[in-house]
N, C-alpha and C positions, 0 to 999 in steps of 0.2 A: 874677588876683585882686589887689585892693589892700587895704591896711590903713588904716582911718581911726580914729585914736585919739580917745578921748573926754576931756573936761575938760582937766586939766593934764598929760596924758600925751604922750610923744614916742616915736616909733618910730625906732630907730637901727640901723645896720648896722656891726658891729665891723670894724676894720681887721685885716688878717691879721697874725699874730704873726711876728716875725723868726725866720728859720730858721738864720741864722748870726750869730755874734757879730762885733763890730768887728774882732777879730783873725783872723776867718776860720774859727772852729770851728763845725762844723755841729751843731745841737742836735737831740736826739731829741724826738719828740712830747711825751713826759712832762716834758721839761725846759723847754719853752717857757712863758713867763709869759702869763697871760691878758691880752689887750690891753685898754687903757683908753681908747684913742682911737677914736672912732666918727664916722660921717657920719650926719647927720639925714636920714631918709627921709620922714617925715610928722610934722606937729605938730597937736595938738588945739586946739580953739578957746579954751581957757581958761574964764573965767567964774567963777561962784560954786562954790567947793569948801570944804566944811566951814564954811560961813558967811563965808568970806573971798573977796574979789575977787582972782582970779589973772589977771595979764596975762602973755602969752607973750613971752619975750624972745629966743627962738631961732627960726631959720627953716630951711626945707628947704635942704640943701646945706652948712650949717655943720658944721665939724669940732669935736667937743667931747671933753672928758675927763670920764668918769663914775666913780662909785664902783666899786671893784673887782668886787664881787659884787652889784651892784644890779640890779633889774629882773626881768622875766619873759622867758625865752627862748622864741621860737616859731619854727616852721619852716613856711614857706608856699611852695609851688611849688618846693621844693628849695633855697630860700634861707633862711638863718638870720637872724632879726632879734631885737632885744631891745626890750621896751616898758618905759620908765622914766618916772617923774614928773619934771617939770622941775626940782624941788628936788634930784633925784639927780645932776643935771649940775653938775659942779664948776667948769668953765671952758670958754670958747670958744677954740679954737686959731686964731690969725690968721696 
């Protein structure tokens, strides 16, 4: 099954949270921070959204930083994805 986002939406897959600190301390599951870096899996076509023309500036494969608790989390075929608006993406990591 594939996900095809509509309008200005982007499907991202979050990177795994670090399990150890830089000093080598292993973190418990509840102590891990929610990751903010993600890979783009699918990009919507853009177009007219709320009367404004939206151009898509990100592409599949880009690594991005998102707002901490933005988007809608979905689980498809055992994989977890997040669907966000392009405006919820804060930066592209190069």
